[in-house]
C-alpha positions as CSV (number, residue, x, y, z in Angstrom):
1,M,-3.2,-16.6,-16.7
2,T,0.3,-17.8,-15.7
3,I,2.1,-15.3,-13.4
4,A,5.6,-15.4,-12.7
5,V,7.7,-14.0,-10.1
6,T,11.4,-13.5,-10.4
7,G,13.6,-13.2,-7.2
8,S,11.3,-15.6,-5.4
9,T,13.6,-16.9,-2.8
10,G,14.3,-13.1,-1.8
11,H,12.0,-11.2,1.2
12,L,9.6,-9.6,-1.2
13,G,9.6,-12.1,-3.8
14,R,8.4,-14.8,-1.4
15,L,5.9,-12.6,0.2
16,I,4.5,-11.8,-3.4
17,I,4.0,-15.5,-4.1
18,E,2.3,-15.8,-0.6
19,R,-0.3,-12.9,-1.5
20,L,-0.6,-14.5,-5.0
21,R,-1.6,-17.7,-3.6
22,A,-4.6,-16.0,-1.8
23,K,-5.9,-14.6,-5.2
24,V,-5.4,-17.2,-7.9
25,A,-4.7,-20.9,-8.1
26,A,-1.3,-22.2,-7.2
27,S,-1.1,-23.7,-10.7
28,E,-1.1,-20.4,-11.9
29,I,2.2,-19.2,-10.3
30,V,5.7,-20.0,-11.2
31,A,8.3,-19.1,-8.8
32,V,11.6,-18.0,-10.8
33,A,14.8,-18.5,-8.6
34,R,18.6,-18.6,-9.0
35,T,18.7,-21.6,-7.0
36,P,15.3,-23.8,-7.3
37,A,15.9,-25.8,-4.2
38,K,15.5,-22.5,-2.1
39,A,11.9,-22.2,-3.3
40,A,11.1,-26.0,-2.3
41,D,8.9,-24.3,0.3
42,L,6.6,-21.9,-1.6
43,R,4.3,-24.7,-3.1
44,V,4.0,-23.4,-6.5
45,A,5.9,-24.5,-9.5
46,V,9.3,-23.5,-9.4
47,R,11.6,-22.8,-12.6
48,H,15.6,-22.0,-12.6
49,G,16.2,-18.4,-13.7
50,D,19.2,-16.6,-13.4
51,Y,19.2,-12.8,-14.1
52,A,22.9,-13.1,-15.6
53,D,21.8,-16.1,-17.7
54,P,19.8,-15.0,-20.6
55,S,19.1,-18.8,-21.7
56,S,17.7,-19.9,-18.4
57,L,15.3,-16.9,-18.2
58,A,13.9,-17.9,-21.7
59,A,13.0,-21.3,-20.4
60,A,11.7,-19.9,-16.9
61,F,9.3,-17.8,-18.8
62,S,7.8,-20.1,-21.4
63,G,4.2,-19.9,-21.3
64,V,4.1,-16.9,-18.7
65,R,1.5,-14.2,-19.4
66,E,2.3,-11.9,-16.5
67,L,5.6,-11.2,-15.0
68,V,6.6,-9.6,-11.8
69,L,10.2,-8.5,-12.0
70,V,11.5,-8.1,-8.6
71,S,14.6,-5.8,-9.0
72,G,17.9,-7.4,-8.4
73,S,20.1,-7.1,-5.2
74,E,23.6,-6.8,-7.1
75,L,24.2,-2.9,-7.3
76,G,26.0,-1.9,-10.3
77,Q,25.0,-4.9,-12.4
78,R,21.0,-4.5,-11.9
79,A,20.4,-2.6,-15.3
80,V,22.1,-5.2,-17.2
81,Q,20.5,-8.1,-15.6
82,H,17.1,-6.3,-15.8
83,R,17.6,-6.0,-19.7
84,N,18.1,-9.9,-19.8
85,V,14.7,-10.4,-17.9
86,V,12.9,-8.1,-20.2
87,E,14.4,-9.4,-23.6
88,A,13.6,-12.9,-22.3
89,A,10.1,-12.0,-21.5
90,K,9.6,-10.3,-25.0
91,A,10.9,-13.4,-26.6
92,S,9.1,-15.8,-24.6
93,G,5.6,-14.2,-25.4
94,V,5.3,-12.5,-22.2
95,R,2.3,-9.9,-22.3
96,R,3.1,-7.7,-19.2
97,V,5.9,-6.8,-17.1
98,V,5.5,-5.3,-13.5
99,Y,8.6,-4.0,-12.3
100,T,9.3,-2.8,-8.6
101,S,11.6,0.2,-9.0
102,L,12.4,3.0,-6.3
103,L,10.1,5.9,-4.8
104,H,10.1,9.1,-7.3
105,A,12.9,7.2,-9.3
106,D,12.9,10.1,-11.7
107,R,13.7,12.6,-9.3
108,S,15.7,11.1,-6.3
109,P,19.0,11.8,-5.4
110,L,19.5,8.5,-4.0
111,S,22.3,6.2,-5.7
112,L,19.8,3.4,-6.2
113,A,17.8,5.6,-8.3
114,S,20.0,5.5,-11.9
115,E,19.7,1.6,-12.2
116,H,16.0,1.7,-11.5
117,L,15.3,4.6,-14.0
118,E,17.5,3.0,-16.7
119,T,15.4,-0.3,-15.9
120,E,12.3,1.8,-16.3
121,S,13.2,3.0,-19.7
122,I,14.3,-0.7,-20.8
123,V,10.7,-1.8,-19.8
124,R,8.8,1.1,-21.6
125,A,11.0,0.6,-24.8
126,S,10.4,-3.2,-25.0
127,G,6.6,-2.9,-26.6
128,L,5.3,-5.0,-23.8
129,A,2.6,-4.0,-21.5
130,F,4.1,-2.7,-18.2
131,T,3.1,-1.2,-14.9
132,I,5.9,0.3,-12.8
133,L,5.7,-0.1,-9.0
134,R,8.2,2.7,-7.3
135,N,8.4,1.3,-4.0
136,G,9.2,3.2,-0.9
137,W,11.6,2.2,2.0
138,Y,10.4,-1.0,3.8
139,L,10.1,-0.7,7.4
140,E,11.8,-3.9,7.8
141,N,15.3,-1.8,6.5
142,Y,15.2,-0.4,10.4
143,T,15.6,-3.8,11.7
144,N,19.4,-4.1,12.9
145,A,18.8,0.0,13.8
146,V,16.1,-1.1,16.2
147,H,18.4,-4.0,17.8
148,G,21.4,-1.9,17.9
149,A,19.5,0.8,19.6
150,L,18.3,-1.5,22.1
151,A,21.4,-2.7,23.2
152,T,23.0,0.9,23.2
153,G,20.1,3.2,24.0
154,T,21.1,5.1,21.1
155,L,19.8,4.9,17.4
156,S,22.5,6.6,14.9
157,G,21.9,7.9,11.5
158,G,22.3,10.9,9.3
159,A,19.1,11.6,8.0
160,G,18.5,14.7,10.4
161,H,14.7,15.4,10.1
162,G,13.9,14.0,7.1
163,R,10.5,12.0,7.1
164,I,10.5,8.6,5.8
165,S,7.1,7.0,4.3
166,A,7.8,3.4,5.1
167,A,5.5,0.4,4.8
168,A,6.0,-3.1,5.4
169,R,7.4,-5.4,2.9
170,A,4.0,-7.2,3.0
171,D,2.1,-4.0,2.0
172,Y,4.3,-3.6,-1.0
173,A,3.9,-7.1,-1.9
174,E,0.1,-7.0,-1.8
175,A,0.3,-4.3,-4.2
176,A,2.2,-6.2,-6.6
177,A,-0.3,-9.4,-6.3
178,A,-3.2,-6.7,-6.7
179,V,-1.6,-5.4,-9.8
180,V,-0.7,-8.3,-11.4
181,T,-4.2,-10.1,-10.6
182,S,-6.5,-7.2,-12.1
183,L,-7.0,-5.1,-14.9
184,G,-6.5,-1.3,-15.5
185,H,-2.9,-1.0,-14.5
186,D,-1.0,-1.2,-17.8
187,G,1.1,1.8,-18.6
188,N,0.7,3.2,-15.1
189,T,3.4,4.1,-12.7
190,Y,2.7,4.2,-9.0
191,E,4.5,6.0,-6.3
192,L,4.1,3.4,-3.4
193,A,5.0,4.7,0.3
194,G,3.2,4.4,3.6
195,D,0.4,6.4,5.1
196,N,2.3,7.7,8.3
197,S,5.7,9.3,7.7
198,F,8.2,9.5,10.6
199,T,11.6,10.6,11.2
200,L,14.3,8.7,12.7
201,G,13.7,10.9,15.8
202,D,10.3,9.4,16.0
203,L,11.6,5.8,15.6
204,A,13.6,6.3,18.6
205,A,11.0,7.9,20.6
206,E,8.6,5.1,19.7
207,L,11.3,2.5,20.8
208,A,11.6,4.4,24.1
209,R,7.6,4.7,24.5
210,L,7.3,0.9,24.2
211,T,10.3,-0.2,26.3
212,G,10.3,2.6,28.9
213,R,13.9,3.4,28.6
214,R,15.8,6.1,27.3
215,I,16.7,5.9,23.9
216,A,17.8,9.0,21.8
217,Y,18.6,9.5,18.1
218,R,22.1,10.7,17.4
219,D,22.4,12.5,14.1
220,L,25.9,12.3,12.5
221,P,27.4,13.7,9.5
222,E,27.8,11.5,6.6
223,S,31.7,10.6,6.5
224,E,31.0,9.8,10.5
225,Y,28.0,7.8,10.0
226,A,29.4,5.7,7.4
227,T,32.9,5.0,9.7
228,Q,30.4,4.0,12.4
229,L,28.7,1.6,10.1
230,A,32.1,0.4,9.0
231,K,33.3,-0.2,12.4
232,H,30.0,-2.4,12.8
233,G,31.4,-5.1,10.1
234,I,29.4,-3.5,7.1
235,P,31.9,-3.4,4.0
236,A,33.2,0.3,3.7
237,V,31.4,0.5,0.1
238,I,28.1,-0.3,1.4
239,A,28.4,1.8,4.6
240,K,29.3,4.9,2.4
241,A,26.3,4.1,0.5
242,L,23.9,3.8,3.4
243,A,25.0,6.9,4.8
244,S,24.6,8.7,1.5
245,W,21.1,7.4,1.4
246,D,20.4,8.7,4.7
247,V,21.7,12.4,3.4
248,G,19.1,11.6,0.7
249,I,16.4,11.1,3.2
250,A,17.3,14.5,5.2
251,A,16.4,16.2,1.6
252,G,13.1,14.3,1.3
253,A,13.8,11.5,-1.0
254,L,11.8,9.0,0.8
255,F,8.6,11.1,1.6
256,D,5.4,10.6,-0.1
257,D,1.8,11.3,1.0
258,G,0.1,10.4,-2.3
259,G,-1.7,7.6,-0.5
260,Q,-1.6,5.3,-3.7
261,L,-0.2,2.3,-1.8
262,S,-3.0,2.2,0.6
263,R,-5.4,2.6,-2.5
264,L,-3.9,-0.4,-4.2
265,I,-4.3,-2.6,-1.2
266,G,-7.5,-1.4,-0.1
267,R,-6.3,-0.7,3.5
268,R,-3.9,1.6,5.6
269,T,-0.3,0.8,5.4
270,T,1.3,-1.1,8.3
271,P,2.2,1.7,11.0
272,L,5.6,2.4,12.6
273,K,4.5,1.2,16.1
274,N,3.2,-2.2,14.6
275,F,6.8,-2.9,13.1
276,V,8.5,-1.6,16.5
277,S,6.3,-3.9,18.7
278,A,6.8,-6.7,16.4
279,K,10.6,-6.3,16.6
280,L,10.8,-6.2,20.5
281,G,8.5,-9.2,20.5
282,E,11.1,-11.1,18.5
283,D,13.9,-9.9,20.9
284,L,11.9,-10.7,23.8
285,A,11.3,-14.3,22.5
286,K,15.0,-14.8,21.7
287,T,16.0,-13.8,25.3
288,G,13.2,-15.4,26.9
C-alpha cells in the first residue's frame, strides 16, 4: 500500500504524515507538495504536485493506492483544483480518495461550504472508493485571537453565544491517518468535531482563569467586526469572510456532539484548556 498526502507542507498535511509514520513504513508514504523543497524534512518520499497543474498530479500519483486530499487554501479556486486532483487520481489508478471537507457541509451556512460540497460531489461521481472527513474548526484558528486578548484584555468576535466544537489539528490528522490505514471506511462520511464545545465567552473566561487577569469577550455586529479585523491588517475580503463565519457560528454551524472524531482516534479530543495553556506557554517562552 502506498499512501499519498497532498498539501503536505501545510499545517494539517504535515501532521497527517507525522501520524502516518507511526502506523506504516516511511517507504509507503508519499508527500505531494507544490514546492518539494519545503517538504524535505518530512522524511518520506516527496513528489511535486500542484493542484492547478494536472500533469504534475498524474506523475505524483503514480503507484499510489490511497490518497488523502487535503483541501486547498485558495478560496474560489478549490473546486476546480480538487477536480484536477480527483481526475489525476483516477487516471493514475488510485483506489480511494480521503477528502478533508467541512463539518455539516451539506447544511452549513458558512461560505466555505459550497466549494467543499461541490468537491464531495466530484469525489462521489468519480467511481473511486472514497471517505469524506468533514472537519470542524481547529483550535489553532484562535491562536491570533488569544494573543490579541492577552495584549488588550478583550477578545472580540461576532459569534454571540454560538457553541464551537473545535479540536486540535493533530486530532483531525490522527483521524485521517486512522481512516486511510484501516478497512471499513469506504463510502462513509464522518462529521468530525471536538468533544467539548465552547463559546468565545468561554474562551475569554479560560484565558482569564489561567492568567489571573480580567479578559472579557466583546461581541460585535458583523460589519463592525469585519472593520476591526481590517484595521488589524487583514485584507478586507478576508475580514468580511471571517466576520460572516462568526455569524454562522452564532447560528450553530460549528456545533456537533456526535463524537465521531473521538471514536475514530480512540480517545477524547484535545480540550480547550490544553490549547490555551499551550499558547500561554509559547507567549511566556517568547517574552522570557
